C-alpha positions in Angstrom: -0.3 96.2 -48.7 -0.6 92.4 -48.9 -1.4 90.0 -46.0 2.2 89.0 -45.5 3.4 92.5 -45.1 0.6 93.2 -42.6 1.6 90.1 -40.5 5.3 91.1 -40.5 4.4 94.5 -39.1 2.2 93.0 -36.4 4.8 90.5 -35.3 7.1 93.4 -34.5 4.6 94.4 -31.8 4.4 90.8 -30.3 5.2 90.9 -26.6 7.2 88.2 -24.6 6.8 87.3 -20.9 8.9 85.0 -18.8 6.9 82.6 -16.6 7.7 79.4 -14.5 6.6 77.4 -17.6 9.0 79.1 -19.9 8.8 82.1 -22.3 5.3 83.1 -23.4 4.7 85.1 -26.6 1.5 87.0 -26.8 0.6 87.6 -30.4 -0.5 91.1 -31.4 -2.0 89.6 -34.6 -4.2 87.3 -32.4 -4.3 88.6 -28.8 -6.3 85.5 -27.6 -3.7 83.1 -28.8 -1.0 82.5 -26.2 2.0 80.7 -27.6 4.2 78.7 -25.1 7.8 78.2 -26.0 9.2 75.8 -23.5 12.9 76.1 -23.3 14.9 72.8 -22.8 17.1 74.4 -20.2 14.2 75.6 -18.1 12.5 72.2 -18.2 15.7 70.5 -17.0 15.9 73.0 -14.1 12.3 72.2 -13.3 13.0 68.5 -13.2 16.0 69.1 -11.0 13.7 71.0 -8.6 11.2 68.1 -8.6 14.1 65.6 -7.9 15.3 67.7 -4.9 11.8 68.1 -3.5 11.0 64.4 -3.9 14.3 63.3 -2.2 13.5 65.6 0.7 9.9 64.4 1.1 10.9 60.7 0.8 13.8 61.0 3.3 11.6 62.9 5.7 8.8 60.3 5.6 8.7 58.7 9.0 5.9 56.2 8.3 4.3 54.5 5.4 1.3 56.8 5.3 3.5 59.9 4.7 5.6 57.9 2.2 2.4 57.1 0.2 1.4 60.7 0.3 4.7 61.6 -1.3 4.2 59.0 -4.0 0.9 60.6 -4.9 2.2 64.2 -4.9 5.0 63.4 -7.3 3.8 60.4 -9.4 0.1 60.5 -9.1 -2.4 61.6 -11.8 -2.2 65.2 -10.5 1.4 64.9 -9.4 4.3 67.3 -10.4 6.0 64.8 -12.7 2.7 64.1 -14.5 2.2 67.9 -15.1 5.5 68.1 -16.9 4.5 65.1 -19.1 1.2 66.8 -20.0 3.1 69.9 -21.2 5.2 67.9 -23.7 3.1 69.1 -26.5 4.5 72.6 -26.1 8.1 71.5 -26.3 10.0 71.9 -29.5 9.8 68.7 -31.6 13.6 68.3 -31.6 13.7 68.5 -27.7 10.9 66.1 -27.0 12.9 62.8 -27.0 15.4 64.3 -24.6 12.8 65.7 -22.3 10.9 62.4 -22.3 14.0 60.5 -21.4 14.8 62.9 -18.6 11.2 62.5 -17.2 11.4 58.7 -17.4 14.7 58.6 -15.6 13.5 60.8 -12.9 10.3 58.7 -12.5 12.5 55.5 -12.1 14.7 57.3 -9.6 11.8 58.4 -7.5 10.1 55.0 -7.7 13.4 53.3 -6.6 13.8 55.7 -3.7 10.2 55.1 -2.6 10.6 51.3 -2.7 13.9 51.4 -0.7 12.4 53.7 1.9 9.2 51.5 2.1 11.3 48.4 2.8 13.3 50.3 5.4 10.1 51.6 7.1 8.5 48.1 7.1 11.6 46.5 8.6 11.8 49.1 11.3 8.0 48.6 12.1 8.6 44.8 12.3 11.5 45.3 14.7 9.5 47.7 16.8 6.6 45.3 17.0 8.8 42.4 17.9 10.5 44.4 20.6 7.1 45.4 21.9 5.5 42.0 21.7 8.4 39.9 23.0 7.3 36.3 24.0 8.9 34.6 26.9 9.4 31.1 25.5 10.3 29.8 28.9 6.8 30.4 30.3 4.6 27.3 30.4 2.1 27.1 27.6 -1.7 27.1 28.1 -2.7 23.5 27.7 -5.9 22.9 25.8 -7.9 19.8 26.9 -7.4 17.0 24.5 -9.8 14.3 23.5 -9.2 10.6 24.4 -9.9 7.4 22.6 -12.9 5.5 23.9 -12.2 2.1 25.7 -14.2 0.4 22.9 -12.0 2.0 20.2 -8.8 0.9 22.1 -10.0 -2.6 22.4 -11.2 -2.7 18.8 -7.8 -1.5 17.4 -6.1 -4.1 19.5 -8.3 -6.9 18.2 -7.9 -5.7 14.6 -4.1 -5.6 15.0 -4.1 -9.2 16.2 -6.3 -10.6 13.4 -4.6 -8.6 10.7 -1.4 -10.2 12.0 -3.0 -13.6 11.4 -3.8 -12.8 7.8 -7.4 -11.5 8.2 -8.9 -8.4 6.6 -11.4 -6.0 8.2 -14.8 -5.8 6.3 -17.7 -3.6 7.3 -21.3 -4.0 6.5 -24.5 -2.0 6.5 -26.3 -1.3 9.8 -29.6 -1.3 8.1 -29.9 -4.8 6.8 -32.3 -7.1 4.9 -34.1 -9.7 7.0 -32.6 -12.3 4.7 -29.0 -11.5 5.4 -29.5 -11.0 9.1 -31.5 -14.2 9.6 -32.4 -16.6 6.7 -29.0 -16.7 5.1 -27.6 -17.7 8.5 -29.9 -20.7 8.8 -32.3 -18.9 11.2 -35.9 -19.8 10.2 -38.8 -17.5 10.1 -40.3 -18.8 13.3 -37.1 -18.4 15.3 -37.5 -16.5 18.6 -34.7 -14.1 17.6 -36.9 -12.7 14.9 -39.6 -11.6 17.4 -40.3 -7.9 17.4 -39.6 -7.9 21.1 -35.9 -8.7 20.3 -35.4 -6.9 17.0 -36.0 -3.4 15.7 -37.8 -3.8 12.4 -38.1 -0.9 9.9 -40.6 -2.8 7.7 -41.3 -6.4 6.8 -38.0 -6.8 5.0 -35.6 -4.2 6.6 -34.3 -4.1 10.2 -31.5 -2.7 12.3 -29.0 -5.6 12.3 -28.8 -7.7 15.4 -25.4 -9.1 14.5 -22.5 -8.3 12.0 -22.8 -11.7 10.4 -24.6 -10.2 7.5 -21.3 -8.8 6.2 -19.9 -12.3 6.2 -22.8 -13.5 3.9 -22.2 -10.6 1.6 -18.5 -11.6 1.3 -19.4 -15.3 0.8 -21.8 -14.4 -2.1 -19.0 -12.7 -3.9 -17.4 -16.1 -4.4 -13.9 -14.9 -3.8 -12.4 -17.8 -1.8 -10.6 -18.4 0.5 -12.1 -15.9 3.0 -10.3 -14.6 6.1 -12.2 -11.7 7.6 -13.5 -10.0 10.7 -16.5 -7.7 10.6 -16.7 -5.2 13.5 -19.7 -2.8 13.9 -22.6 -1.5 15.8 -25.6 -3.8 16.4 -29.1 -3.3 17.8 -31.3 -5.4 20.0 -34.4 -4.6 22.1 -32.7 -4.9 25.5 -33.2 -3.0 28.6 -30.4 -0.7 29.8 -28.5 -2.1 32.8 -24.9 -2.8 33.9 -24.4 -5.5 31.3 -27.0 -4.7 28.5 -27.8 -2.0 26.1 -30.1 -1.7 23.0 -27.0 -0.5 21.1 -23.7 -2.2 21.4 -20.8 -3.5 19.2 -19.7 -6.9 17.9 -16.6 -8.3 16.2 -17.4 -11.4 14.2 -14.8 -13.5 12.3 -15.0 -15.9 9.4 -12.6 -18.2 7.7 -13.5 -20.4 4.7 -11.0 -22.6 2.9 -10.3 -26.2 2.0 -9.5 -28.7 4.7 -10.4 -26.4 7.6 -11.0 -28.2 10.9 -12.1 -27.4 14.4 -8.4 -27.6 15.4 -7.8 -24.6 13.2 -10.6 -22.7 15.0 -9.1 -23.6 18.5 -5.6 -22.7 17.4 -6.7 -19.3 16.0 -8.7 -18.3 19.1 -6.1 -19.6 21.5 -3.5 -17.3 19.8 -6.0 -14.4 19.9 -6.7 -14.9 23.7 -2.9 -15.1 24.5 -2.2 -11.9 22.6 -5.2 -10.0 24.1 -5.0 -11.1 27.7 -1.4 -12.3 28.2 0.9 -15.2 27.2 -0.2 -17.3 30.3 -3.9 -17.3 29.3 -5.5 -20.7 29.0 -8.7 -21.4 27.0 -11.6 -23.8 27.4 -14.3 -24.8 24.9 -17.7 -25.8 26.0 -20.4 -27.3 23.7 -23.2 -25.0 22.8 -25.7 -24.4 20.0 -25.9 -21.7 17.3 -28.1 -22.1 14.2 -25.3 -21.1 11.8 -22.6 -23.3 13.1 -22.2 -27.1 13.7 -20.6 -28.1 15.9 -20.8 -25.0 18.1 -19.0 -24.0 21.3 -18.5 -21.2 23.8 -14.9 -20.3 24.7 -13.7 -19.3 28.2 -10.4 -17.9 29.1 -8.6 -18.4 32.4 -9.1 -15.5 34.8 -6.3 -13.0 34.1 -6.9 -11.5 37.6 -6.2 -14.6 39.7 -4.7 -16.9 37.1 -7.6 -19.4 37.3 -7.5 -19.9 41.1 -10.9 -18.1 41.6 -11.6 -14.6 42.7 -14.4 -12.0 42.9 -13.6 -11.0 39.3 -14.3 -14.4 37.9 -17.0 -15.2 40.6 -14.8 -17.9 42.1 -14.8 -20.1 38.9 -11.4 -19.3 37.6 -12.8 -19.0 34.0 -14.4 -16.1 32.1 -16.7 -16.6 29.1 -15.8 -14.3 26.2 -17.2 -15.5 22.8 -19.1 -18.1 20.9 -17.8 -20.0 17.9 -18.2 -23.1 15.7 -17.8 -24.7 12.3 -19.9 -23.0 9.6 -23.1 -24.9 9.0 -23.1 -26.7 5.6 -26.5 -25.2 4.8 -25.1 -21.7 5.3 -22.4 -22.5 2.7 -24.9 -23.9 0.3 -27.1 -20.8 0.5 -24.1 -18.7 -0.5 -23.4 -21.1 -3.4 -20.3 -22.5 -1.8 -19.7 -26.3 -2.1 -19.7 -27.7 1.5 -18.0 -30.9 0.3 -14.9 -28.9 -0.9 -14.9 -26.0 1.5 -15.1 -25.8 5.2 -15.1 -22.9 7.6 -15.3 -21.6 11.1 -16.9 -18.5 12.6 -16.8 -16.7 15.9 -18.3 -13.6 17.5 -17.4 -11.5 20.5 -19.0 -8.5 22.1 -16.7 -5.6 21.9 -18.0 -4.0 25.1 -17.5 -7.3 26.9 -13.8 -7.3 25.9 -13.4 -3.7 27.1 -15.2 -4.4 30.4 -13.0 -7.4 31.1 -9.7 -5.9 29.9 -10.1 -2.6 31.9 -12.0 -4.1 34.8 -15.1 -1.9 34.3 -18.1 -3.2 36.3 -20.8 -1.1 34.7 -21.4 -0.9 30.9 -23.3 2.3 31.3 -20.1 4.2 32.3 -18.8 3.8 28.8 -21.7 5.9 27.3 -21.9 8.8 29.7 -19.2 10.8 28.0 -17.5 11.6 31.3 -14.0 12.8 30.5 -12.8 11.9 34.0 -13.8 8.3 33.2 -12.5 8.1 29.6 -9.2 9.6 30.3 -8.2 6.6 32.6 -7.7 4.4 29.6 
């Protein structure tokens, strides 16, 4: 008897068993070899069971946590739909495309149902939260304390607005300056009292904390871009004792104009307009002769007391006038040191203490109040 005849006889003794996975044939020829024959109809029934179970689980999920558990049970790596896909190798070759299509369609259906339910649960959770956390918009809000601009800053912005309106630009300079730009270039000789260490904070022989913002004007003149119309605000330092009207650290605003055919009348007209805009249209000005090394001729300018209109009061100490700044025509030697021809160009300069303007404008009688950071004081302006 040949091999084929023996195999035919043994096949007659093969046994078949129905399981949930399909029909199983146990070969008598090889008892250890279990052959699965997945029937297409039985797989379809299995997928229908998974569909029904998934629909029931998803519809019964009352929160996102249970919904996510359902996703894992049906679509996860060890989920029921994944188990069907793993068994595709035992499906007849002609049925595999149909089975694959059925599995993919069921997967899409479950995913779509999961997403719709997720959106519904999220929306319901949001509505519940909003209902629980209802805000009464008619209740007054809790006000946070807000900062306030410093009187110096308010005065500075007002001065900048006035001079920008007159065609000037704002130029800032370094606070740590060379001795040359702070003194020598401004016609202040080496033996001048202002250079004494009792009046000036020196860093070394050449560098110091500037005592005035005029150095910024020299830097601009050296650039050679004429004409010049500028103001230079900033912090300055002098070795002064702290009292009601003095401080080792304070602020200045200095102005400079250089052009052809500039006269003292231009200086008076500019500063008169500045005073009227700052203190009021009825303000009058008065110029008194004075001396500054960097200007010639030089003057100090007073304004009529805006408290009493010039009649005399406690505020102006009965004089009717208040000194506010120094000014004058730029000294020809200062122009020459910056390589500007004094025969062709003329100019005028002025300087005013920012704190002094703030003290006068807001009637503050003690400069120290401006640096104590007391919100009760600052919020008044």
